[in-house]
C-alpha positions as CSV (number, residue, x, y, z in Angstrom):
1,X,-30.4,33.3,-10.0
2,X,-32.7,30.6,-11.1
3,X,-29.8,29.0,-13.3
4,X,-27.5,29.3,-10.4
5,X,-29.8,27.5,-8.2
6,X,-30.4,24.9,-11.0
7,X,-26.7,24.3,-11.6
8,X,-25.8,24.2,-7.7
9,X,-28.8,21.7,-7.0
10,X,-27.5,19.3,-10.1
11,X,-24.0,19.6,-8.9
12,X,-25.1,18.6,-5.1
13,X,-27.2,15.7,-6.5
14,X,-24.4,14.7,-8.8
15,X,-22.0,14.6,-6.0
16,X,-24.6,12.4,-3.9
17,X,-25.5,10.2,-6.3
18,X,-21.5,9.5,-6.9
19,X,-20.8,9.0,-3.5
20,X,-23.6,6.4,-3.3
21,X,-22.5,4.3,-6.3
22,X,-19.2,4.3,-5.1
23,X,-19.9,2.9,-1.9
24,X,-21.8,-0.3,-3.3
25,X,-18.9,-0.7,-5.9
26,X,-15.6,-1.4,-4.8
27,X,-12.4,-0.3,-6.8
28,X,-10.8,-3.1,-8.9
29,X,-8.0,-4.4,-6.9
30,X,-9.4,-3.8,-3.2
31,X,-9.1,-6.5,-1.2
32,X,-11.9,-8.7,0.7
33,X,-11.6,-9.4,4.1
34,X,-10.5,-13.0,4.3
35,X,-13.6,-14.3,6.6
36,X,-15.7,-12.7,4.2
37,X,-14.7,-14.5,0.9
38,X,-16.5,-17.6,-0.4
39,X,-15.0,-20.3,-2.8
40,X,-16.6,-20.0,-6.2
41,X,-18.5,-22.6,-7.2
42,X,-20.1,-23.1,-10.7
43,X,-22.2,-26.5,-10.4
44,X,-25.7,-27.5,-11.9
45,X,-26.8,-28.8,-8.5
46,X,-25.5,-27.0,-5.8
47,X,-27.2,-24.1,-3.7
48,X,-25.1,-22.1,-1.4
49,X,-26.4,-19.8,1.5
50,X,-24.7,-16.5,2.1
51,X,-26.2,-15.5,5.7
52,X,-25.4,-11.7,7.9
53,X,-27.6,-10.8,10.9
54,X,-30.2,-9.1,8.4
55,X,-30.6,-11.4,5.7
56,X,-30.1,-14.7,4.0
57,X,-29.6,-15.4,0.2
58,X,-29.6,-18.9,-1.0
59,X,-28.1,-18.7,-4.4
60,X,-26.6,-20.9,-7.0
61,X,-24.0,-20.2,-10.0
62,X,-24.5,-22.4,-13.2
63,X,-22.8,-23.1,-16.6
64,X,-25.2,-22.5,-19.2
65,X,-24.3,-22.8,-23.0
66,X,-20.9,-21.0,-22.6
67,X,-22.4,-18.1,-19.9
68,X,-23.3,-18.5,-16.1
69,X,-26.6,-18.6,-14.6
70,X,-27.0,-16.8,-11.4
71,X,-30.3,-17.7,-9.5
72,X,-30.8,-15.8,-5.8
73,X,-33.7,-15.7,-3.4
74,X,-33.2,-13.5,-0.7
75,X,-35.1,-13.5,2.2
76,X,-34.5,-10.4,5.1
77,X,-34.6,-11.5,8.7
78,X,-38.0,-11.2,10.8
79,X,-35.8,-8.8,13.4
80,X,-35.5,-6.3,10.4
81,X,-38.8,-6.7,8.7
82,X,-41.1,-6.5,12.0
83,X,-40.1,-3.1,12.9
84,X,-39.5,-1.7,9.6
85,X,-41.5,-3.7,7.1
86,X,-41.3,-1.3,3.9
87,X,-38.2,-1.0,1.6
88,X,-36.9,2.4,0.6
89,X,-33.8,1.4,-1.6
90,X,-31.8,-1.9,-1.4
91,X,-28.7,-3.2,-4.0
92,X,-27.1,-6.1,-3.9
93,X,-23.6,-6.6,-5.8
94,X,-21.6,-10.2,-6.3
95,X,-18.1,-9.4,-6.5
96,X,-15.5,-11.5,-8.2
97,X,-12.2,-12.1,-6.5
98,X,-8.9,-13.6,-7.7
99,X,-6.8,-16.1,-5.3
100,X,-5.7,-13.4,-3.5
101,X,-8.9,-11.6,-2.5
102,X,-8.7,-8.8,-5.1
103,X,-11.8,-7.7,-6.7
104,X,-12.0,-8.2,-10.6
105,X,-15.4,-7.2,-11.1
106,X,-18.4,-6.2,-9.4
107,X,-22.3,-7.1,-10.9
108,X,-25.7,-6.0,-9.7
109,X,-27.6,-8.9,-8.6
110,X,-30.3,-6.8,-7.0
111,X,-33.7,-8.7,-7.1
112,X,-36.5,-6.8,-7.8
113,X,-38.8,-5.1,-5.3
114,X,-41.5,-2.1,-5.0
115,X,-40.0,0.8,-3.6
116,X,-41.9,2.0,-0.8
117,X,-43.3,-1.6,-0.8
118,X,-44.2,-3.9,2.2
119,X,-40.7,-6.5,2.2
120,X,-41.9,-9.6,0.3
121,X,-41.2,-12.8,1.9
122,X,-38.9,-13.8,-0.5
123,X,-37.4,-11.7,-3.4
124,X,-36.1,-13.8,-6.6
125,X,-33.8,-12.7,-9.1
126,X,-31.9,-14.6,-12.3
127,X,-29.2,-13.2,-14.3
128,X,-27.1,-14.4,-16.9
129,X,-23.4,-13.4,-16.1
130,X,-20.1,-13.3,-17.4
131,X,-17.4,-14.6,-14.9
132,X,-14.0,-12.9,-15.0
133,X,-11.2,-14.4,-16.1
134,X,-9.1,-15.6,-13.1
135,X,-12.0,-15.8,-10.6
136,X,-11.4,-18.1,-7.8
137,X,-13.6,-16.4,-5.1
138,X,-16.7,-14.3,-4.2
139,X,-18.7,-12.2,-1.6
140,X,-21.2,-10.1,-1.6
141,X,-22.2,-6.5,-0.8
142,X,-25.4,-4.7,0.1
143,X,-26.9,-1.3,1.3
144,X,-30.3,-0.7,1.9
145,X,-33.0,1.8,3.9
146,X,-35.7,0.2,5.2
147,X,-38.9,2.3,6.8
148,X,-41.4,1.3,9.5
149,X,-45.3,1.4,9.0
150,X,-45.7,5.0,9.0
151,X,-43.2,6.4,6.9
152,X,-43.9,10.0,7.0
153,X,-42.5,10.1,10.5
154,X,-38.9,9.0,9.8
155,X,-38.0,6.2,11.3
156,X,-35.4,4.4,9.1
157,X,-33.1,1.7,9.7
158,X,-30.1,1.2,7.4
159,X,-28.3,-1.9,6.7
160,X,-24.8,-2.7,4.8
161,X,-22.1,-5.1,4.4
162,X,-19.0,-3.9,2.7
163,X,-16.2,-6.1,3.3
164,X,-13.2,-4.4,1.6
165,X,-10.5,-2.5,3.0
């Protein structure tokens, strides 16, 4: 009986986890919404801004000795953090697209944060990336859960952006 319960629990956890990861990573070839596509710019001087009602990301992609360096500084909107100041989880993905807006690759650019920690003013991430051949555009996708000051009450707020169909 105990073995059967453990097997059932393991299968349930695997199913739940697979569903979350599938949501965050679009299938290769999925098409991004045209209004969410950003022209891929690799420049040593240019910072760009990606903004939604919940967050603002100031980022750059710079060529560095044959690879590319991503730098991102993430700010959550005060309308979110004043009511839900604790991060339960958050994931940020950078999706590389071809000229028709199809996904070539998805890379994780989630900044480091403390789980169940106070939302910091800004979160930063630097990462060396390999940009897939044929990439002409990018888009971002994210998912997060934030909780109030008294997390045991159960108030949560979810944010997400998944610009694919």
